[in-house]
Backbone atoms as SQL, in Angstrom:
CREATE TABLE atoms (id INTEGER PRIMARY KEY, chain TEXT, resi INTEGER, resn TEXT, atom TEXT, x REAL, y REAL, z REAL);
INSERT INTO atoms VALUES
  (1, 'A', 1, 'MET', 'N', -33.110, 5.273, -1.186),
  (2, 'A', 1, 'MET', 'CA', -32.405, 4.058, -1.536),
  (3, 'A', 1, 'MET', 'C', -31.206, 3.843, -0.623),
  (4, 'A', 2, 'ALA', 'N', -30.571, 4.908, -0.199),
  (5, 'A', 2, 'ALA', 'CA', -29.427, 4.777, 0.694),
  (6, 'A', 2, 'ALA', 'C', -29.851, 4.200, 2.034),
  (7, 'A', 3, 'LYS', 'N', -31.091, 4.484, 2.442),
  (8, 'A', 3, 'LYS', 'CA', -31.576, 3.944, 3.711),
  (9, 'A', 3, 'LYS', 'C', -31.816, 2.442, 3.616),
  (10, 'A', 4, 'GLU', 'N', -32.140, 1.933, 2.415),
  (11, 'A', 4, 'GLU', 'CA', -32.370, 0.503, 2.238),
  (12, 'A', 4, 'GLU', 'C', -31.080, -0.292, 2.425),
  (13, 'A', 5, 'ASN', 'N', -29.958, 0.260, 1.998),
  (14, 'A', 5, 'ASN', 'CA', -28.688, -0.450, 2.050),
  (15, 'A', 5, 'ASN', 'C', -28.047, -0.405, 3.428),
  (16, 'A', 6, 'ASN', 'N', -28.514, 0.456, 4.285),
  (17, 'A', 6, 'ASN', 'CA', -27.956, 0.659, 5.618),
  (18, 'A', 6, 'ASN', 'C', -26.471, 1.013, 5.538),
  (19, 'A', 7, 'GLY', 'N', -25.559, 0.073, 5.754),
  (20, 'A', 7, 'GLY', 'CA', -24.131, 0.376, 5.762),
  (21, 'A', 7, 'GLY', 'C', -23.428, 0.021, 4.473),
  (22, 'A', 8, 'CYS', 'N', -24.124, -0.552, 3.507),
  (23, 'A', 8, 'CYS', 'CA', -23.473, -1.000, 2.275),
  (24, 'A', 8, 'CYS', 'C', -22.903, 0.166, 1.473),
  (25, 'A', 9, 'LEU', 'N', -23.639, 1.248, 1.381),
  (26, 'A', 9, 'LEU', 'CA', -23.187, 2.388, 0.594),
  (27, 'A', 9, 'LEU', 'C', -21.976, 3.043, 1.234),
  (28, 'A', 10, 'SER', 'N', -21.990, 3.176, 2.542),
  (29, 'A', 10, 'SER', 'CA', -20.861, 3.826, 3.204),
  (30, 'A', 10, 'SER', 'C', -19.604, 2.976, 3.110),
  (31, 'A', 11, 'SER', 'N', -19.718, 1.640, 3.159),
  (32, 'A', 11, 'SER', 'CA', -18.530, 0.793, 3.051),
  (33, 'A', 11, 'SER', 'C', -17.978, 0.831, 1.628),
  (34, 'A', 12, 'TRP', 'N', -18.835, 0.965, 0.620),
  (35, 'A', 12, 'TRP', 'CA', -18.370, 1.050, -0.761),
  (36, 'A', 12, 'TRP', 'C', -17.591, 2.342, -0.980),
  (37, 'A', 13, 'VAL', 'N', -18.035, 3.430, -0.387),
  (38, 'A', 13, 'VAL', 'CA', -17.365, 4.718, -0.535),
  (39, 'A', 13, 'VAL', 'C', -15.986, 4.671, 0.109),
  (40, 'A', 14, 'GLU', 'N', -15.826, 3.919, 1.176),
  (41, 'A', 14, 'GLU', 'CA', -14.546, 3.852, 1.871),
  (42, 'A', 14, 'GLU', 'C', -13.468, 3.188, 1.027),
  (43, 'A', 15, 'VAL', 'N', -13.821, 2.243, 0.163),
  (44, 'A', 15, 'VAL', 'CA', -12.828, 1.533, -0.637),
  (45, 'A', 15, 'VAL', 'C', -12.695, 2.101, -2.049),
  (46, 'A', 16, 'ALA', 'N', -13.512, 3.069, -2.409),
  (47, 'A', 16, 'ALA', 'CA', -13.449, 3.646, -3.746),
  (48, 'A', 16, 'ALA', 'C', -12.195, 4.501, -3.888),
  (49, 'A', 17, 'PRO', 'N', -11.569, 4.502, -5.075),
  (50, 'A', 17, 'PRO', 'CA', -10.395, 5.346, -5.290),
  (51, 'A', 17, 'PRO', 'C', -10.789, 6.819, -5.315),
  (52, 'A', 18, 'PRO', 'N', -9.859, 7.703, -5.035),
  (53, 'A', 18, 'PRO', 'CA', -10.182, 9.131, -5.074),
  (54, 'A', 18, 'PRO', 'C', -10.549, 9.562, -6.492),
  (55, 'A', 19, 'LEU', 'N', -11.517, 10.456, -6.591),
  (56, 'A', 19, 'LEU', 'CA', -11.967, 10.904, -7.903),
  (57, 'A', 19, 'LEU', 'C', -10.971, 11.850, -8.560),
  (58, 'A', 20, 'LEU', 'N', -10.265, 12.617, -7.759),
  (59, 'A', 20, 'LEU', 'CA', -9.313, 13.576, -8.300),
  (60, 'A', 20, 'LEU', 'C', -7.908, 13.221, -7.853),
  (61, 'A', 21, 'ILE', 'N', -6.947, 13.330, -8.757),
  (62, 'A', 21, 'ILE', 'CA', -5.552, 13.100, -8.415),
  (63, 'A', 21, 'ILE', 'C', -4.958, 14.432, -7.997),
  (64, 'A', 22, 'SER', 'N', -4.295, 14.437, -6.892),
  (65, 'A', 22, 'SER', 'CA', -3.713, 15.669, -6.369),
  (66, 'A', 22, 'SER', 'C', -2.651, 16.192, -7.331),
  (67, 'A', 23, 'PRO', 'N', -2.682, 17.484, -7.670),
  (68, 'A', 23, 'PRO', 'CA', -1.679, 18.033, -8.585),
  (69, 'A', 23, 'PRO', 'C', -0.277, 18.042, -7.983),
  (70, 'A', 24, 'THR', 'N', -0.165, 17.874, -6.672),
  (71, 'A', 24, 'THR', 'CA', 1.163, 17.846, -6.056),
  (72, 'A', 24, 'THR', 'C', 1.846, 16.505, -6.256),
  (73, 'A', 25, 'LYS', 'N', 1.086, 15.459, -6.557),
  (74, 'A', 25, 'LYS', 'CA', 1.673, 14.148, -6.808),
  (75, 'A', 25, 'LYS', 'C', 1.988, 14.033, -8.297),
  (76, 'A', 26, 'ILE', 'N', 3.251, 14.002, -8.617),
  (77, 'A', 26, 'ILE', 'CA', 3.680, 13.898, -10.008),
  (78, 'A', 26, 'ILE', 'C', 3.946, 12.426, -10.310),
  (79, 'A', 27, 'PRO', 'N', 3.339, 11.871, -11.352),
  (80, 'A', 27, 'PRO', 'CA', 3.590, 10.468, -11.675),
  (81, 'A', 27, 'PRO', 'C', 5.036, 10.269, -12.111),
  (82, 'A', 28, 'ILE', 'N', 5.631, 9.199, -11.621),
  (83, 'A', 28, 'ILE', 'CA', 7.024, 8.903, -11.955),
  (84, 'A', 28, 'ILE', 'C', 7.022, 7.962, -13.151),
  (85, 'A', 29, 'SER', 'N', 7.603, 8.405, -14.247),
  (86, 'A', 29, 'SER', 'CA', 7.694, 7.570, -15.430),
  (87, 'A', 29, 'SER', 'C', 9.126, 7.600, -15.942),
  (88, 'A', 30, 'PRO', 'N', 9.581, 6.506, -16.515),
  (89, 'A', 30, 'PRO', 'CA', 10.957, 6.472, -17.004),
  (90, 'A', 30, 'PRO', 'C', 11.139, 7.395, -18.206),
  (91, 'A', 31, 'VAL', 'N', 12.333, 7.929, -18.325),
  (92, 'A', 31, 'VAL', 'CA', 12.653, 8.790, -19.459),
  (93, 'A', 31, 'VAL', 'C', 13.140, 7.892, -20.585),
  (94, 'A', 32, 'LEU', 'N', 12.508, 7.982, -21.722),
  (95, 'A', 32, 'LEU', 'CA', 12.867, 7.141, -22.853),
  (96, 'A', 32, 'LEU', 'C', 13.765, 7.907, -23.812),
  (97, 'A', 33, 'GLU', 'N', 14.744, 7.184, -24.358),
  (98, 'A', 33, 'GLU', 'CA', 15.649, 7.809, -25.316),
  (99, 'A', 33, 'GLU', 'C', 15.066, 7.679, -26.716),
  (100, 'A', 34, 'THR', 'N', 15.272, 8.709, -27.530),
  (101, 'A', 34, 'THR', 'CA', 14.821, 8.679, -28.907),
  (102, 'A', 34, 'THR', 'C', 15.856, 7.960, -29.756),
  (103, 'A', 35, 'ILE', 'N', 15.415, 6.994, -30.554),
  (104, 'A', 35, 'ILE', 'CA', 16.316, 6.265, -31.441),
  (105, 'A', 35, 'ILE', 'C', 16.249, 6.936, -32.804),
  (106, 'A', 36, 'THR', 'N', 17.369, 7.459, -33.230),
  (107, 'A', 36, 'THR', 'CA', 17.418, 8.127, -34.530),
  (108, 'A', 36, 'THR', 'C', 17.816, 7.129, -35.609),
  (109, 'A', 37, 'GLU', 'N', 17.642, 7.517, -36.865),
  (110, 'A', 37, 'GLU', 'CA', 18.027, 6.644, -37.970),
  (111, 'A', 37, 'GLU', 'C', 19.526, 6.400, -37.970),
  (112, 'A', 38, 'GLU', 'N', 20.305, 7.395, -37.587),
  (113, 'A', 38, 'GLU', 'CA', 21.753, 7.242, -37.564),
  (114, 'A', 38, 'GLU', 'C', 22.172, 6.160, -36.582),
  (115, 'A', 39, 'ASP', 'N', 21.529, 6.090, -35.419),
  (116, 'A', 39, 'ASP', 'CA', 21.842, 5.054, -34.439),
  (117, 'A', 39, 'ASP', 'C', 21.488, 3.676, -34.980),
  (118, 'A', 40, 'ALA', 'N', 20.395, 3.566, -35.692),
  (119, 'A', 40, 'ALA', 'CA', 19.968, 2.286, -36.237),
  (120, 'A', 40, 'ALA', 'C', 20.916, 1.821, -37.339),
  (121, 'A', 41, 'GLU', 'N', 21.461, 2.734, -38.122),
  (122, 'A', 41, 'GLU', 'CA', 22.380, 2.374, -39.196),
  (123, 'A', 41, 'GLU', 'C', 23.731, 1.919, -38.660),
  (124, 'A', 42, 'GLU', 'N', 24.127, 2.371, -37.478),
  (125, 'A', 42, 'GLU', 'CA', 25.405, 1.982, -36.902),
  (126, 'A', 42, 'GLU', 'C', 25.410, 0.525, -36.462),
  (127, 'A', 43, 'HIS', 'N', 24.261, -0.055, -36.186),
  (128, 'A', 43, 'HIS', 'CA', 24.162, -1.429, -35.700),
  (129, 'A', 43, 'HIS', 'C', 23.248, -2.248, -36.616),
  (130, 'A', 44, 'PRO', 'N', 23.682, -2.541, -37.841),
  (131, 'A', 44, 'PRO', 'CA', 22.808, -3.267, -38.768),
  (132, 'A', 44, 'PRO', 'C', 22.627, -4.741, -38.393),
  (133, 'A', 45, 'ASP', 'N', 23.505, -5.295, -37.551),
  (134, 'A', 45, 'ASP', 'CA', 23.408, -6.705, -37.192),
  (135, 'A', 45, 'ASP', 'C', 22.333, -6.977, -36.146),
  (136, 'A', 46, 'GLN', 'N', 21.797, -5.947, -35.516),
  (137, 'A', 46, 'GLN', 'CA', 20.767, -6.127, -34.495),
  (138, 'A', 46, 'GLN', 'C', 19.394, -5.910, -35.116),
  (139, 'A', 47, 'ASP', 'N', 18.622, -6.976, -35.212),
  (140, 'A', 47, 'ASP', 'CA', 17.252, -6.875, -35.730),
  (141, 'A', 47, 'ASP', 'C', 16.298, -7.022, -34.566),
  (142, 'A', 48, 'SER', 'N', 15.708, -5.909, -34.121),
  (143, 'A', 48, 'SER', 'CA', 14.764, -5.995, -33.009),
  (144, 'A', 48, 'SER', 'C', 13.536, -5.194, -33.285);
């Protein structure tokens, strides 16, 4: 089947994303703060 497509299969492989993510690349994500009940009670006028 690969012979039928000639260059189609090889061009598809070139644009495909890598199957494995390198363990040396650490995803950067923001650090979120935990909202405690005490913090919520200090600001009763803010309803969000």
